[in-house]
C-alpha positions in Angstrom: -8.7 -10.6 16.6 -6.0 -13.2 16.0 -4.4 -14.9 13.0 -4.8 -18.6 12.8 -3.2 -20.8 10.4 -5.2 -22.9 8.1 -4.2 -26.3 9.7 -5.2 -24.7 13.1 -8.7 -23.8 12.1 -11.7 -25.1 14.1 -15.3 -25.4 13.2 -17.2 -22.6 15.1 -14.5 -20.0 14.7 -15.8 -16.5 13.4 -14.2 -14.9 10.5 -12.9 -11.3 10.9 -12.4 -10.7 7.2 -14.4 -11.8 4.3 -13.2 -14.6 1.8 -13.5 -14.4 -1.9 -12.8 -16.7 -4.7 -10.6 -15.8 -7.8 -13.7 -14.1 -9.6 -14.3 -12.0 -6.6 -17.3 -13.9 -5.5 -17.9 -13.7 -1.8 -17.6 -17.2 -0.2 -17.8 -16.3 3.5 -19.1 -13.2 5.0 -17.4 -11.5 8.0 -18.5 -12.8 11.3 -19.7 -16.2 9.6 -18.7 -19.4 11.6 -16.4 -21.9 9.9 -17.7 -25.2 9.2 -15.7 -28.3 8.6 -16.4 -28.1 4.8 -15.4 -24.4 4.9 -12.3 -25.3 6.7 -11.5 -27.9 3.9 -12.2 -25.2 1.2 -9.9 -22.7 2.9 -7.1 -25.3 2.6 -7.9 -26.1 -1.0 -8.1 -22.4 -1.7 -4.4 -22.0 -0.8 -5.0 -19.7 2.1 -2.0 -19.6 4.7 -4.5 -18.6 7.4 -7.3 -16.3 8.2 -8.2 -13.7 10.9 -10.5 -15.0 13.7 -12.5 -12.9 16.0 -12.3 -13.7 19.7 -15.7 -15.3 21.1 -17.1 -12.0 22.4 -15.4 -9.5 19.9 -17.7 -7.4 17.8 -17.0 -7.3 14.0 -14.5 -4.5 13.1 -16.0 -1.6 11.1 -15.1 -1.6 7.4 -16.3 0.8 4.8 -17.8 -0.4 1.5 -14.7 1.0 -0.1 -12.4 -1.2 2.1 -14.4 -4.1 1.4 -14.1 -3.4 -2.4 -10.3 -3.0 -2.1 -10.0 -6.3 -0.5 -12.1 -7.8 -3.1 -10.1 -6.3 -5.9 -6.9 -7.5 -4.4 -8.1 -11.1 -4.3 -9.1 -11.0 -8.0 -5.8 -9.2 -9.2 -3.7 -11.8 -7.3 -5.3 -14.6 -9.3 -5.1 -12.6 -12.4 -1.4 -11.9 -12.0 -0.7 -15.5 -11.2 -2.3 -16.5 -14.6 -0.2 -13.9 -16.3 3.1 -15.1 -14.5 2.1 -18.8 -15.6 1.7 -17.7 -19.1 5.2 -15.9 -19.1 6.8 -18.9 -17.6 5.2 -21.1 -20.4 6.0 -18.5 -23.1 2.2 -18.1 -24.1 0.3 -15.3 -25.2 -0.7 -12.9 -22.6 -4.3 -12.9 -23.8 -6.0 -11.6 -20.6 -3.4 -9.1 -19.6 -4.9 -5.9 -21.3 -8.3 -6.2 -19.5 -6.5 -6.9 -16.3 -4.3 -3.8 -16.6 -7.2 -1.4 -17.7 -9.2 -2.8 -14.7 -6.4 -1.4 -12.2 -6.3 1.8 -14.1 -10.1 2.2 -14.1 -10.3 1.6 -10.4 -7.1 3.7 -9.3 -6.3 5.8 -12.1 -9.0 8.4 -11.5 -9.5 8.7 -7.8 -10.3 12.0 -6.4 -9.7 11.2 -2.6 -7.4 9.3 -0.4 -7.7 5.6 0.2 -7.1 3.3 3.2 -4.1 1.4 1.8 -4.8 -2.1 3.4 -2.5 -5.0 2.8 -2.9 -8.7 3.0 -0.7 -10.8 5.3 2.1 -12.3 3.2 4.1 -15.6 3.2 7.2 -16.5 1.0 4.7 -18.3 -1.2 2.7 -15.4 -2.0 4.8 -12.4 -1.2 5.5 -11.6 -4.8 2.0 -11.6 -6.1 0.7 -9.5 -3.3 3.6 -7.1 -3.4 3.4 -6.6 -7.1 -0.4 -5.9 -6.8 0.1 -3.3 -4.1 2.9 -1.5 -5.9 1.0 -1.4 -9.2 -2.0 0.2 -7.2 0.3 2.8 -5.5 2.1 3.7 -8.8 -1.0 4.1 -10.7 -2.5 6.3 -8.0 0.6 8.3 -7.9 1.0 8.7 -11.6 -2.6 10.0 -11.9 -2.0 12.5 -9.1 0.9 13.8 -11.2 -1.5 13.9 -14.3 0.5 11.3 -16.1 -1.2 10.4 -19.5 -2.8 6.9 -19.8 0.0 5.4 -21.7 2.5 6.5 -19.2 0.3 4.9 -16.4 0.2 1.6 -18.4 4.1 1.6 -18.6 4.4 2.4 -14.9 1.7 -0.2 -13.8 3.2 -3.0 -16.1 6.7 -2.4 -14.6 5.3 -2.7 -11.1 3.4 -6.0 -12.0 6.4 -7.6 -13.7 9.8 -6.3 -12.6 10.2 -8.7 -9.7 8.8 -11.8 -11.5 12.2 -13.3 -10.9 11.2 -13.7 -7.2 9.5 -16.9 -8.5 13.1 -18.7 -8.7 14.2 -17.3 -5.2 14.5 -20.1 -2.8 11.9 -19.8 0.1 14.9 -20.4 2.5 15.9 -16.9 1.5 12.4 -15.3 1.3 11.7 -16.6 4.7 14.5 -14.4 6.3 12.7 -11.4 5.6 14.9 -8.3 6.1 17.7 -10.4 7.7 19.5 -11.2 4.2 23.2 -11.6 3.9 25.2 -10.4 0.9 25.1 -13.7 -0.8 21.3 -13.7 -0.3 21.0 -10.3 -2.0 23.3 -11.6 -5.0 20.8 -14.5 -5.3 17.8 -12.3 -5.4 19.5 -9.8 -7.8 20.5 -12.5 -10.3 17.0 -14.0 -10.0 15.2 -10.6 -10.7 17.7 -10.1 -13.9 16.9 -13.6 -15.2 13.1 -12.9 -14.5 13.3 -10.1 -17.2 14.4 -12.3 -19.9 11.2 -14.2 -20.9 9.4 -10.6 -20.9 11.2 -9.6 -24.1 8.9 -11.7 -26.2 6.0 -9.5 -25.4 7.7 -6.3 -26.7 5.5 -6.2 -29.9 2.3 -7.7 -28.2 1.3 -4.3 -26.6 2.4 -0.8 -27.8 3.6 0.2 -24.3 5.3 -3.0 -23.3 8.8 -2.2 -24.8 8.9 1.0 -22.7 7.7 -0.9 -19.7 10.5 -3.4 -20.1 13.1 -0.6 -20.5 11.6 0.9 -17.1 11.9 -2.7 -15.5 15.7 -2.9 -16.7 16.4 0.6 -15.5 15.1 -0.3 -11.9 16.5 -3.8 -11.6 19.9 -2.7 -12.8 20.0 0.6 -11.0 23.0 -0.7 -8.7 24.6 -2.2 -11.9 24.2 0.5 -14.6 27.1 -1.2 -16.6 24.8 -3.9 -17.6 22.5 -1.6 -19.5 22.9 -1.1 -23.2 22.5 2.6 -22.7 21.9 5.2 -20.1 18.2 5.4 -19.2 16.7 8.9 -20.3 15.3 11.4 -18.0 11.7 10.0 -18.1 12.8 6.5 -17.3 14.7 7.7 -14.4 11.8 9.7 -13.2 9.4 6.6 -13.4 12.0 4.4 -11.9 12.2 6.9 -8.8 8.3 6.8 -8.5 8.3 3.0 -8.7 11.0 3.0 -5.9 8.9 5.2 -3.7 5.9 2.8 -4.1 7.9 -0.4 -4.0 9.8 0.4 -0.8 6.9 1.9 1.1 4.9 -1.2 0.5 7.7 -3.6 1.5 8.2 -1.6 4.6 4.8 -1.4 5.7 3.3 -4.8 4.7 2.8 -7.5 7.4 4.7 -10.8 6.6 4.8 -14.1 8.5 7.8 -13.9 10.9 8.4 -10.2 11.3 6.6 -7.0 12.1 6.0 -4.3 9.5 7.0 -0.6 9.9 4.2 1.7 10.5 3.2 4.3 7.7 4.4 7.2 9.8 7.9 5.4 10.4 7.9 4.4 6.7 7.2 8.0 5.6 9.8 9.4 7.9 12.3 7.0 6.3 11.4 8.2 2.8 11.8 11.8 3.9 15.2 11.2 5.3 16.6 9.9 2.1 15.4 12.7 -0.5 18.2 11.6 -2.8 16.8 8.2 -3.1 13.1 9.0 -2.6 12.4 12.5 -4.2 10.5 14.9 -2.0 7.7 15.5 -4.7 7.2 11.8 -5.0 7.0 11.0 -1.2 4.5 14.0 -0.8 2.5 12.7 -3.7 2.2 9.3 -2.0 0.9 11.1 1.1 -1.8 12.6 -1.1 -3.1 9.3 -2.3 -3.4 7.4 0.9 -4.4 8.0 4.6 -1.5 8.1 6.9 -2.9 9.6 10.0 -6.7 9.5 9.0 -9.7 10.8 11.0 -10.4 8.7 14.3 -7.0 7.0 14.1 -5.5 6.1 17.6 -2.1 7.7 18.0 0.8 7.4 20.5 2.0 10.9 21.6 5.3 12.3 22.7 3.9 12.9 26.2 3.8 9.0 26.5 -0.1 8.7 26.4 -2.7 8.1 23.8 -4.7 10.5 21.5 -7.4 10.2 18.9 -7.5 12.2 15.7 -10.4 14.6 15.4 -9.7 16.2 12.0 -7.3 14.9 9.5 -4.7 17.5 8.1 -4.5 16.8 4.5 -1.6 19.2 4.1 0.6 17.7 6.8 -0.6 14.4 8.0 1.7 14.7 11.2 -0.2 17.9 12.4 -4.0 17.1 12.7 -6.3 18.1 15.4 -6.2 15.6 18.2 -8.0 14.7 21.3 -5.5 13.8 24.0 -7.1 11.3 26.3 -5.1 11.8 29.4 -6.6 15.4 30.1 -9.4 15.4 27.4 -8.0 18.4 25.7 -7.9 19.4 22.2 -4.8 20.1 20.4 -4.5 21.6 16.9 -1.0 20.4 15.9 -0.9 22.9 13.0 -0.4 25.5 15.5 3.3 25.6 16.7 2.4 26.4 20.4 0.4 23.1 20.6 3.0 21.2 18.5 5.7 22.2 21.0 3.4 20.7 23.9 2.7 17.4 22.2 3.0 15.7 18.9 2.4 12.2 17.3 5.1 9.7 17.7 3.4 6.8 15.8 0.1 5.3 14.9 -1.6 2.4 16.5 -2.5 -0.7 14.5 -4.7 -3.6 14.8 -3.7 -7.3 14.6 -4.3 -7.5 10.9 -2.1 -4.3 10.3 -5.1 -1.8 9.9 -5.0 1.6 11.5 -6.7 1.4 14.7 -9.7 3.5 14.8 -11.9 5.0 17.7 -15.0 6.2 16.1 -17.2 5.4 18.9 -15.3 7.8 21.2 -15.5 10.6 18.7 -19.4 9.9 18.3 -19.6 10.6 22.2 -17.5 13.6 21.9 -19.5 16.7 21.6 -17.4 19.8 20.4 -18.0 23.2 21.8 -18.4 26.2 19.9 -14.6 26.9 20.1 -13.7 23.7 18.6 -16.4 23.8 15.9 -14.8 27.3 14.9 -11.4 25.8 15.1 -12.3 23.0 13.0 -13.9 25.1 10.3 -10.9 27.5 10.3 -8.4 24.6 10.0 -10.3 23.0 7.0 -10.6 26.4 5.3 -6.9 27.0 5.8 -6.1 23.5 4.4 -8.4 24.2 1.5 -6.6 27.4 0.6 -3.2 25.9 1.1 -4.2 23.0 -1.3 -5.5 25.2 -3.8 -2.3 27.3 -3.7 -0.1 24.3 -4.0 -2.2 23.1 -7.0 -1.5 26.3 -8.7 2.2 26.3 -8.1 2.3 22.6 -9.3 0.3 23.6 -12.5 2.9 26.5 -13.2 5.9 24.4 -12.5 5.1 20.7 -12.5 8.7 19.5 -11.9 9.2 21.6 -8.6 10.2 19.7 -5.7 11.9 16.8 -7.5 
């Protein structure tokens, strides 16, 4: 698989990922060959490029849920653009409520972890894709923390609009990625502050918008509290911390034109090493919403070789059951004696920034009775640990902040 810019596409190239229109209608299936009219459509569609399969490369496996996730991302990006255009033109946000409720419907009631796949970003579309990803993460995290519906609306609205000021940041600055000077940061900060100004006209349009705007102000002015009219209350500060975790995790792990992203493992490590900025409870909540080290993932080990995750550890993603390929042995990293011998350093990714999976190897691997019992024992232990943690959280919902 390789990424090919739109201007370099040729007839006959095979698509590695589907292409949808703004309404989520499938235009081109995976593995379909591009034609001259199709290439013209891709250019008119505003795509910066597409992922192409090598001539003999098989189509990568994607679950129905993963495909739906990509479809929703495309729909949401177009809807957010329309909302941003309305704000810039000081028009009524007629379609916003339905847009917001759709996000809450899909991501506000999940009972399982999801594969958090992100689209490739450029300076032209970074703001929209980042806002959508952040809104999805905050919705999942808020739901996991059992926030009421209106609080989820406040969070998701803040995530979608707090960085609308990026529309006025010059591409010459956005193209620098993480290599920003102090003056670049000043330009971005002023742009974010100015971006909040037109949002005030929607205070009375939605019951939750005034509070969402206060959250946006709390977040944007967190390094300049003197600019706020009043000190944010505890709830605003709590929601701002949640927004910060989602915002920064997405920025660290998303693939952008020009520079490599951080892996999910490295990003989670960064969050956990700065608990004052990213509260422990919120970082743990994020890990409960998305797969960090999922079943069948290819991983780099501390011994310098590779491994495959046989059983995901839902309690501690860094301590699953793995198959070490160099000696074909099983290591249960939840056990200290195994963890001292080998542990996961990082996770392997594909060209399009997805977790590299090796389900074929696992299918060929036939566990013996010992491993089957080990797996059953681990799953039972994790189930008991999760039940105990849920009880503790119910008794003391603020513990760990």
